Structures are given as structure tokens and as C-alpha cells.
N, C-alpha and C positions, 0 to 999 in steps of 0.2 A: 279922310279918317285913317289913323294909324292901326296897323295890325296888333291885336292884343298879344302880350308876352304869353309864353307857353310854359307851363309847369308840368314836368314829366315825372311820374312816380313808378318806380319798379317795386312791386309788391302791393296787392290790394287787400290786405287784412288790417290788422289792429293799427300799426303805425302809419301804413300808407294811407288808409282811408280816413283816419283822423286828421291826417295832414291835408288831405284834399278838401274836407269839410271845413277846416279852419282857414284854409286859403281861399275858399269861396266867400266865407264871411268877410274876409279882409278886403278882398278885390272882386266885386261881382263881374268883372270883365276878363279876369284871368282864364286862359285856355288851359284847362286841367285834363291830362289824360293819365290814366293808370293802367299798367300792364301786369299780368300775373299768368303764369303757366298752368295754374289750377283751374278747377271749374266752379270755384265759389269765391266770393268776395265778402268781406266784412262780416265774419262769423265768429262765434266763441269757440276757439280751440279748446278752452279750458273745461267746455261742456261736453267734449267728446265721449269720455268715459260714462257719462250719465246717459247719453243717447244709446250707447251700446247696451247699458244695463236696463233700459227701458224706462227710466225716470223721465226722459225727454221723449215724447212720443214720436216725433217726427223731426228730421233733420232741419227742416224749413225753419223750426223755432229757434234754431241757433243763429239764424241770419239776422244780423242787426238792421241791415238796409239792402235792398236789392239792387241789382244793376239797373233796372228801370227807375228806381226811386233815385238813384245818384244821377241818372240821365236827366230827370226832371229838374235837378238843381245845376244843370250844365257841367256835370262831371262824368267824362267818358271813361268807362271801365271796359277793358279789353281782356276778356278771359280766354284762356287757351293760347296765350301768346308768351313765348319764352323769349326773355332778352339775352341775347348771346354775348354782347360786349358793349363796352362804354368807351367812346372816343372823346376825352374832354378837349383835345386841341380843335375839333370840328364841332363840338357841342352836339353830338349825335349818339344815338344808341342803335345797335343792330338787333332786330326782332325777327323771329321766326313764328309764323302762324302754324301752330301744331296740326290743325285739322288738314291742311293741304301741303304743308312744307314750304310755303311761300316765305321768302325773307325781304325785308325792307328796312330803310333807315327812318329813324324818327329824330328830328331836331328839336333841341329844347333851349330855353333861356335859363331855367333853373331845373335841377334834377334832384330828387330824393331816392336814395337807395334804402329800400325797406324790405329786404330780402330775407329777414327773419333768421331762423336757425334750422339746422338740419339733424336728424338723429345721428348719434354716434353709432357706427357700424361696428359690431363685433367680428374679430378675425376667427370666426368659428365655422367649421365645416357644417353644412347642412342647413344654413339658415335662409338659403333660397327656396326651401321645400314649401309646397302648398299647406297652408295652415300656420305658418311662421310670419308674424306681422310686426311692424313698428306702427305706433300710433302718433301720427304727426299732423296730418291734414284731414279734412272732411272725407276725402275719398278713402282714406285708410279705415275710418270708422264705418263707413257704408260697406266696405269690403269684408270688415270682420262680422258685422251684422249678417251679411249673406252668408258667410262661411258658417256661422252658428245656425242659421235657419236650414242650410242645405245639408250640413254633415253632422249637425247635432253632437259636438265633441262632449266628452265626459270629463277629461282631465286636462287642466291648463297649467302650464308653467309660465310664471312671470319672471323675467330676468331684470332684476333691479328693483330696489326698495325705495325709490324716491316718490315724487308727487304722482306721476302716471302709474307707476307700479302698484302703489297703495290703493289709488283709487280704482284701478282696473281690477284688483283683488276683490275689493268690496263689490263691484258690479257683476263680476262673474260668479261670485258666490250667490248673489242675488238671482242669477239665472239658473242656478242649480248645479254648476260645475264644481268639482273638487279642484281646489286651487293649491299650487305650491309655488312659493316665492324663493327665488335664489338670489342671494345678495352677497357681493365679494367682501364687503366691510363687515366689521364685527358687530354693527348695529344697523337697524333700519333707519331711514330718514336721516342721512348725514347733516341735514340742515339744522339739527338741534342736537344738544349734548346728550350723552348716554342715559343721564338720569331721567330725561323726558322721553327718550326713545324707547325705554323699557316698557312704558305704558302702552306703547303702539304694539310691540310684540305680543304682550299679553291679550291685547284686544283681537288681534288677528287670530291667535290660537284659540281664543274663546269661540271664535266663529268657524272654527274647523280648518283654518288655513295652515298648511304645513310650512315650516320656515327652515331654510338652510342658509345659515350665516356663515361668513368666511368660507364661501364656497363660490364656485364658478362654472359656468358651462363650458364643457369641452367639445361637444358634438351633438348635433340634431341628427337623429336617424330616420330614414326613409321607410315607409311602410306601402301598403296597397295604393296604387294609383298616384305614386309620388307624393303623398301626404306624410307629414311628420307623424311618427307613432311614439317616440320617446326621446329624451335628452339624456346625455351622459355629463354628469358633472363630476368634479373633482372628489366628491364624496359617494358617487354611485349612480346607478340608473333610476331615472324617474318616468313613469308613464306620462306621454304628453300627446294629445291629439289636436292641441292649440297651444302656440307659443306666442307670447308678446314680449318683445324685446324692448324694455324701457330702461336703457342704459345711459340716459341723458341725451344732451344736445350740444352742438357746436355752432358758432355763428357761421352763417353763410356768406362768406366774404370773397369768394373766387372773383366775382365781377368787379368788386372794388379793388382787389389786389391787381387784376389784370390791367385796370385803368391807371395804376400808379397812385392809388389812394393809400395813404399810410394806415397801417394797422397798429394798434396799441399792444401793450405787453400782454394783455389778456387774450390776444387773437382776434378780438373784435375790432371794428373800424373806429379809429381815434376820431374824436369830435371835440369841439369847444362847447362853451356854455349855450351857444346858440344853435348847436347841432350842425355846424359847419365842418367839413372835412378840411383837408390841406389843399384841396383843389377848388379854385373859385366856382361858385354857383352850384356845388354839389354839396348836398346835405345828406346825412345818415340818421336813422332813428329806428328804435325798436330792437329785437333780438339780434340783429347784426351789428349793433353800435355798442360802444362802451358807455357805461353809466357812472356818473360822478356820485361817490360815496361821501355823504356828508361827515361821518364819523372818521374814516380812514383819511379823508382829504386827499383822495386820489381816484383815478378811474377804476372801476371794477366791472364785472359783468355778471348780472344777476337777471336773467331772462324770464320777465314776468308780464302778463297782459297789462296790468295797471301802468306799468313803466312804459310799455310800448305805446299806449294810448297818450300818456302824458308827453312823451318825446314827440310823437307825431303831431300833437297840436302845437308844440313850440316850433318844430321844423316848418310845419305848413304856414303859420303866421309869418316867420321870417322869410320863408321863400316868396310869400306874396307882398313883401316890403315891409312888414312889421317889424317889431322889436321886442322879442320875448326870450326869457332866459329859462333854461331848465334848471330847477332848483336842486336836483339831486335826489338821491334815495337814502334810506336808512336800512333797507333790507327786510320789509315787512312781508309776511306770507302767513297764510293759513289754509288748512285743509281738514278734511273730515275722514276718519277711517272708521267705518261702521257708525257706532254710536259716540265715538271719541272725536273731539275736536283737539287740534294741535296747532300752535301758532308760535310765531317767532318774529322778532325785530331786533334791529342792531347788529351787535357782535355776540356770538356764542362765547363761552369761556375759551374753548379751543381756537376760535379766530381771534380773540383779543390777544392770546399768547403768541399767535404766528404774527401778528401785527407788531410785536414787541412792546405790548402796553402792560404796565404793572397793574394786575386786575385781581379782584376778588370777587367771589360769588356766593350766594346762599340759595338753598332749596327749601321752600316752605310748602307744607301739605296743609290745606285749608278746605273751605267749602265755597261753592260758587255764590251761596247767600246764606242767611243766618242757619247755623248748624242745627238748631233746635226744631226747624221745621221738617215735616217727614219727606219731603222732596228734595232736600239738600244733597248735592252731589259733591264728590271729591274733586277738589281743584289743586294742581300742583303748579306752583310758580317758581321760576328760577330767574333771578336777577343777576347782572354782571355790572360791576362799577369799577372805575379807575381808583387805585389805592392814592391816599393823600388827598386829591382833590374831591373825591366822591362823585365825580361826573359819571352819570348814568351812561352806560355803555350798551347794554342790551337786555333782552328778557325773553323768556319763553313760557308758555303756559299750555297745560294739557288737562283736559277734563271733559265731562259729558255736557257741560253747559258753562257759559260765561267766559270761554277762552277768548272768543273773537272781541268782546267788549274790553277785556284787560289788555289786549295786544294793542287795540288802537289807542288805549290811554297811554301806553308807553311809546308807541311810534310818534304821538303828538309830543310827548315829553322830550323823546331824542331830538326831534326837529327843532324844539326850542332850546336845546342844549341844557336841560335841567340836570341838576344833581340828585342824589337819592334823598336828600334832606328836602329839597324842593318837592319831591314825589309825596313825602309824608304830609306836606301842607296843602296838597290839592283839595279842593271842596268837591268831593265826589258824592253821587247820589246814594242815599240810604234809606231803605225801608226793608223790614225782615224778608220780604219775598224776593228782593232784588240783591241784597248785599248785607254784609255784616257792618257793624259800626265802624270797624277798621277794615277798609278793603283789604284783600290779601296782598295786593301790590304794596300798599302802605306798611302792612305788617312785615313783608319781606324787607322793605327798605329800612324799617326800624331795626331789624335784626342785624343788618349790615352796619348801621350806624353805631351799634354798640360793640362793634370790634375795633381793636386798637388801630388798625391801619386807616380807618374811616372816622374815628371818633375825635 
């Protein structure tokens, strides 16, 4: 009886464990081993702010599948194991067991690099102090919970106004802290255009969050016991006995680069539509890999959990001998800031211009359903389309209800390559408690069609 082939995975979260599960479905006899230096596998990183805020009662609820559950399916997960190097010539990886420092080699037939992304570290004095955190992995969230419980901070400074920054602002306010957000750009949430971001600023301020835009942290200052006591920004001094640095992430590609694997222009690992790297039998997926953008028709890097899971499934199927293609992304994302939903897909007006596309845009203020009903809420829609062809390029939606529904319609339309005229023809659901006779997306598309460059 021949020895089963071995599929080794570096990284035991979204992409890695999706790949493991799919590979097991394809090949019941494949030897599958996943290594991760952390203490948790297959959990929702996106749920960490809500764990800190108490909406998720216990960190175990964020775990999709335990190590024991993977073992029952014949998938070995080795936590607390750091992969030090990849040797493609010998088809081996070097691993260190963190508990005792023991190092060993693990040979593979096929390898998946799913090392994710790492926080972008600010070159700022004092960010090593007790009470200063990044929020990247489960251990970070547990550490923040412990700090909150033991030291009971009153003033939090969040550096960065992206997804994690805004979600942490909401959850720390829920815990009773006074929150100050420092953002280097002139607007919050750079993933949307300024017309949409304005609503986010208003919502944060409505809940008592102080905002410092066009500002940056210069220094975090030490107080009693080595704990942070305040931060100095370019605009002045801000009290802070808790600091969360949420300044973005970078693809974790050191292992890949050290093994001679080609990185793309984005800085992430270059892969083809089967998630293969330039090195035979080595795949890459998730936040460490590039993502094919269907609108731009080139690789990009947009690290999101949904993409990581999809790429992992494709890589796992192919590593097990199947034939799957990653269809690409259109850049769809949604988040919530207190009572406000904000969503985007495709290209913003700014991104379309940067890509050299001749584009036009419109902003429509409407309601999430029939405006004559007493519970109707304002809904703001922005559509971006290509001049001349009328090809839909993207959309953004913000409101207290209905943003998620509209952005999914737009994402499907983008995937199908629809024009704004096609959008007006869609047979969307209508009843007064759910929608207007003309959905706000269709009303915005009609507005664009009336303009000379689209008519």
C-alpha cells in the first residue's frame, strides 16, 4: 500500500482551514497537517471587536471548529508551532515548537502558505507601553479584555479610522469609555468616498466620540507602572489610559520571499487563478496573497475574511488534485458604526480615477423603504459608472437600514458586468415595508442615465 501524499498548511485560520476542509472532501486519504504559531485555529477575526465589547460573551463562540473536531476528520492542527523557513528544493519546512524550542523538519508533497497579514507598526515612541494594543489575533482581544478588567481605563485613543478603528470605537463606547479617534486622512473610512464618510463622522460624534482628522500620533507617554497615560498628536495632547493602534495591515510574506516565491506589485504573494505560486507545488491564499480584481482586470490586495475563505477552498481543492478557479473579487465590504450601516463594492469615484477610467457618479438621498411609513430611515446611495458605455463600476450605501441589501444587489450586478441601464431593469422586490416602487439603486441609475455622458 502506497504512502498517502502530504498536504502541509502554514496558517490555521480562514484560508488555511478552508483549504484543509476542502482538500479532505476531495481526497479522503490525503495526509493534511496545518501549523500555526498562535493558540487558536479557525476563528472569526472579524468578531474580535464584538468580543471586547461584550456582544460576544465568550471567545469560544468565535471558534468555527476546534482542533479536536479537525482531528476527527483526519486533519492535524499543530498550534504553538512557528514555521521558520521553507525549502522548495527539498520540499520541506523548518518548524519550531514554541513551548520547548524544539526544531524539526516537515516534508510535504504540496504546501499552502496562508500566513495572513500583520499589523502595520507605527514608528512612534511609546507604543511598547502597557495599555497600547494592536488587534490582530485572538490573543490580542483576550489581552485587551484583561487590561480593561484589571485597570479599568477611562480614556481610549484609537489610531486609525478604518474597519477595526471604527468597530473598536463603538465597542469601547459601549463599555463606558471616553473615545478619541485620530485619523491621518481628511476623512474616516477611506474605503468610501467623502460624501459617504461624512455620515460616519456625524454618527460617531452623535455618540460622544471625539474625532481628530488630518492628525497623527507623535508619541505615547508613560505614566505610573509603565502604563500609557496620554498621547501627543500633531494637534496636541490627548489623555489615554488605553490605546488601540488600528493603522492597517500588511501581507505577511517573509516566509514566501525567503523561499524565492515571487511577490506581486501589491507586496502580496503573486498567484494564478488556481492560487499557484511560481514555485511548483506551493500555493498561497488569503490575506498574504494577491486577489484578482474583476473590474480592474489585474491583481490587487483587499484583505477580507470572505475572500480568504473562498481562496482557501480553491487552493485546497487544487492541492488535493482537483481543478478549481478563483473567480476574483469586486471589492465588496460592509460594516456597522453604532446604528449606521456603511457598505461599498466595486470602485469608488477616487479609485476609478486612479485606474484611469472615465467615470461619472451620482449621490442620491432616499429612504430604505416607502418614505410615507413612520419607520422609514434615510438611505444615501452613490453610484459610479463608466462614461460612454454606462458600465457599472461601483457603489456605496450608508443608512440605518437597508445598506447591506443594496450593496449585495450591486455586487451581483458588478459580477455579471451589468450597465446602469441593466440595473434599472432588474425585477427587485417591492412592498411598502421593504422598498419603494423604484429601489434607490434604480433611482440613482436613472439619474445617471439622464446625463449627457450616459444618455
